[in-house]
C-alpha positions, 0 to 999 in steps of 0.5 A: 479536426480542432476538437480531435487535435485539442484531445490529442495534444492533452493526451501528449501533455500527460505522456510527456509529463512522464519523460520530463518530471521522472528523468534521471536528471531530476535526481538529487544526492540525499540532503545532509543530516548530522550524524552522532560523532561519539564513541559507538559501544555495540558489541559483536561479540557479546551479541553473538554469545546471546545468539548462542544462548537463544538458539540453544535454549530456545529453538522452535520458536513459532508463535503459540509454541512452548518455546515461544513463551519460554523465549518470550520469558528469557527476553523479559529476564534480560531486559529486566537486568538492564533496569528496563520497565518490562511487560508482555502484551499478549494477542490472539490471532489465527494461523495455518496450524501446518505452515506455522510449523514449517509443514505443508497443508495436506491435500484436500484438507478441509479449509474450515479446519486449516486455521486455528487461534493462538496466542502471541507474546510481544515483550515491551521494555521501556527506558524513559528519555526527556520527552514522551515522544518515542523511538521504537527499536524491535525485532521479531522473535517467532520463527517457522516450524522447528529450527533454530531460526539463528539469522531469521530472526535471532540476529535481530532478537539479540542485536535488540538486547545489545541496543538495549544495553548501550542505548540506555547506558546514556542519557537520551532525549527520546523514549526508547520502546524496545519491543520483541515481537511475535507473529511476524512470520504469520502476518506481522501479528505483534506488530499489528497489535502493537500499532493498535495499542499505541495509535494515539502515541507520539512515535518519532521512528519504528526501527525494525531489526530483521536478519542482521547477522548473515556472515557474507553481508557486505552492506546494510540493506533497507526494506521497502519504505512505501506500501499501497497504504502509506509510505516513510518520510524521506528523512528515514532513508536520508539518514541511513544513506548519509551514514552509508556514505561515511562507512563507504558502502553502497545501500542495498534495497529489498524491492522486486525490481530494484536497479540503481540505474533506472530509466524514465519509464522504469522510475515511473513504473517503480513509483506506481508499483509501490503506490499501488501494490507495494507491501513490505515484508517485516514489522516495519509494515504496520508503522508504515501503513498507518504513515508512522516513520519507520525503517527496516534494516537488514545485513545485505550482500550487495552484489549483482545477480541477486536483484540487489534485495541483499536476500541473495541465497540465504538459508531461512525458514529452513533447518539450514538457518543455523548459527554457522550463517551468522558472524560476528563482524556482521553483527557488529556492523549492523548493530553500530550502524544501528546504534549510530542512527538512533543516536543521530535522530535527536540531533536533526531537526526535520525539514518540511522537504525531508518529511515528504512521503512523495519520493522514489529511491535511485541508487544513492539518490532520489527523485524530489517529491517536487516532480511527483507532486507537480505530476499529479497536480498536471494530471488532475488539472488535465482531467478538469480541462477534458471536462471543459472541452467536453461541454465546449465542443458539444456546445452545452448551454449553461442554462440548458444544462442546469435545467437538465440537471434539475430534471435528473436529480431523482434518477441520480438519487435512484442510481445512488440508493440502488448502488448502495443496496447492492453494496449493502447485500454484498457485505451481507452476504460475505458476512461470518454469520452466513459463511456457512452458505456456499459461495456459489450460492451466495455469489449467484443470489447477488448477481441475480438480484443486482441483475434484475435491479439493473435490468428494471432501471434500464427499463424504466429509464428507456420508458422515461426517454421514449415518453419525453420523446427527447431528441437524440442529440439533445440528450446524448449531449446533456447525459454525456455532461452529467456523466463527466461531473459525476466521475468528477465528484467520485474522483474527489470522493475516492481521493478521500479514502485511496492514494492518489496513484490508485484513484488514477488507475480507477479513473484514468479510462474514464476521464481519457476514453469512456467520458469522451465517447459519443456515438451517432449511428448504431454501429458507434454505439456497438462500440461503445458497448465493447469499450464499456465491456472492457473497462468493466473487466479492467475495473473488476480486475482493479477491485481485486488487485489494486484495491484488494487490501481495502475491499477485504477489510469488510468492517471498515467504513473506508472499505464500504465507501470505496465499494460504493464509490467504485459501484457509482461509477459503473452504474452510472456509465452503464445507465446514462451510457446505454440509455439514450433516446433511440439513434437516429438513421443516417439521413435524419442524423445528417438533417439533424447536423449531429457530429462525433 
């Protein structure tokens, strides 16, 4: 009873910490930041005239098209007239040859022939400041198919030109790099290429303009600030919200479930969704995923009934995306907001609190990073307490446990080697060199070889235990202790490669349930097998969803290590949970004093 109450108390502490730390009472107003007080020069009229020229002379600007190249040359000429140093950064990427032109892929079209390689062009213009540290101001130029693309994203493109004109007319501290990105509509190819080229550069901020001219807009909207791979620091949104307060406007956030009046569980759920599944649908994404400060800005219609995404019923990615949907007033609103935002950056020194990437937004307030970090520390600490209680309640002596570990090092090594071989086969079988082999054959070969190897390990383990003649009670306790320590080591290993919230998804069932299981009869062992099967299914789903962005990056060391560590969790749980000395009968169990 004492043991059961101890575990229940830990589970209750974890749940109550969510109710306390993610309570709306913990929300705080954004910290004050200095705002640029001078005259704003951005002209909506000039921007609108440039938009007319862009959509009249260069419609149909999908990546790889003649219009894409001609519009790049037009942008280069416009930047050059402003006295900026301009260059082309060209890159190759693969696109669906139908969808890039706004068409549907024909049914039963051979999948190997759907994609084609195209060349994209980023137009990069530089205005040097007093420091090499750069503020990137960017907007994608490409469209989907044969359309004007006036709002998405002709409006952002011409706003970029006008910002270059006004920002470079005065002396500035940061170096300004203006980038007309290509390939945003086909996977953000241009911004991904830019981030790769500038991986060692000092970047203060990437400020992205995307759909900044919508005629019915009444506020400024922000694209998501967090993804499963990274997050933009708090100051990027604090500065934006400070400006909106001065403009007497309410912010809009493009979030799938955005609600400015979230309750406790909704706050926690949104944080988890962003940290685990979060993505950004504009060119700020590649920067944010590398933890480079970035913010995406749009013109937003901030009204009820549109989920406050600011997207509303706007006509984009279709022939109706014309200049008729763009207004001078909106271009000037988003343009002057952007000008003041960028000029304000150099007025502020960023505190440690404002540099935090652990926060969640709720309307005009935010949940403090302290609450989120406190939650993570508490949960990780309670995991450690669970392991301690496992040893205490099972009366595992330190001396005996150390001796058991010494006897098991070879087995742990076998499991590590087996897992590494399976992971290696998995990576080889999905490599480009053998993709010509049907996937069902490759998958079947992997399952067959991994399955036969696993059965061999089970056979050897059961034989080892039978030869040892070990007592059931002793071995089940020791194996559970070893399994919990292996969980802890893998947990720490995953934290190196994956954000803490994804690690929680992977390991919570192990620490809270699987690692606590023990059985003294065959029916209890059957229950354990059912739970193990359910957990295996959950882990497979996690690998396909939560870790999808990592798992499918087959060439990276990070991907291989995450797959390997997850494989170790499954292999060790399977072997040390399945393979025990024979479960004693009820009478023998009672004589040995076995308890759950």
